[in-house]
C-alpha positions in Angstrom: 10.7 26.5 6.8 10.0 23.5 4.4 6.6 22.9 3.0 5.8 20.0 5.1 6.3 21.9 8.4 3.9 24.6 6.9 1.2 22.2 6.6 -1.4 21.7 9.5 -1.6 18.1 10.6 -5.1 18.0 9.0 -3.8 19.0 5.4 -1.0 16.2 6.1 -3.4 13.8 6.7 -5.3 14.8 3.7 -2.5 14.5 1.5 -1.4 10.9 2.8 -5.2 9.9 2.2 -4.9 11.4 -1.4 -1.7 9.1 -2.2 -3.1 6.0 -0.4 -6.9 6.5 -1.2 -6.0 5.8 -4.8 -7.7 2.6 -6.1 -5.7 -0.5 -5.5 -2.9 1.5 -3.4 -3.9 0.2 0.1 -5.1 -3.3 -1.3 -1.5 -3.5 -2.6 -0.1 -2.7 1.0 -2.3 -5.1 2.6 -0.9 -7.7 0.1 2.6 -6.9 1.1 2.0 -7.2 4.9 0.4 -10.6 4.0 4.0 -11.5 2.5 3.4 -10.8 -1.1 6.7 -9.6 -2.7 6.6 -10.6 -6.5 4.5 -8.7 -9.4 2.6 -11.6 -10.4 1.7 -12.4 -6.8 0.2 -8.9 -6.5 -1.7 -9.2 -10.0 -2.9 -12.6 -9.3 -4.2 -12.2 -5.7 -5.8 -8.7 -6.6 -6.8 -9.1 -10.1 -5.5 -5.7 -11.1 -4.2 -5.0 -14.7 -0.5 -5.0 -15.0 -0.4 -1.2 -16.1 -2.2 -0.2 -13.1 -0.2 -2.2 -10.5 3.1 -1.0 -12.2 2.0 2.5 -11.3 0.7 1.9 -8.1 4.2 0.0 -7.3 6.3 3.0 -8.5 4.0 5.1 -6.2 4.5 3.2 -3.2 8.2 3.1 -4.2 8.6 6.7 -4.6 6.7 7.7 -1.1 8.8 5.1 0.7 6.4 2.6 1.7 8.1 -0.1 -0.4 11.6 -0.8 -1.7 12.2 -2.4 -5.0 15.0 -5.2 -4.9 16.7 -7.0 -7.8 17.1 -5.8 -11.4 15.7 -6.3 -14.7 18.0 -9.3 -15.1 16.4 -11.1 -12.0 13.2 -11.0 -10.8 12.1 -8.1 -9.2 10.7 -8.1 -5.7 9.1 -5.4 -3.6 9.4 -5.1 0.2 7.9 -3.0 3.1 10.1 -0.5 4.4 9.8 0.6 8.0 7.4 3.2 7.2 5.4 0.4 5.3 5.5 -1.9 8.2 4.4 0.8 10.5 1.2 0.7 8.8 0.3 -2.6 10.0 -1.5 -1.4 13.2 -3.9 0.3 11.1 -4.6 -2.7 9.0 -5.2 -4.6 12.2 -7.5 -2.2 13.6 -9.4 -1.9 10.3 -9.7 -5.6 10.4 -11.0 -5.5 13.8 -13.5 -2.8 12.9 -14.7 -4.7 9.7 -15.1 -7.9 11.8 -17.3 -6.2 14.3 -19.3 -3.6 12.4 -19.7 -5.0 8.9 -22.2 -7.7 8.5 -20.9 -11.0 6.6 -22.5 -11.4 3.3 -22.1 -14.2 1.0 -22.2 -13.3 -2.6 
């Protein structure tokens, strides 16, 4: 029996949250859902350090939420996979919850 099947649903959810809960990771997914595909687009929109962004993009590729296209000679792009796009309803619900429950403050 493989390891994943031995884990309870709660354990699998916890593992997923450990992966996605790292700083910047979900924000990168949100930017990809908004249509960003290039490293510099993510960097500029998020204000994240290039080294951190590179690590997070690599993680998202490794876990199958993004795919990297191109090669070192061409400009690399990052695109959501089917699994990455499947997170869209979660982000939609989070946006709805935020709009309904979080006060809008100017800062």
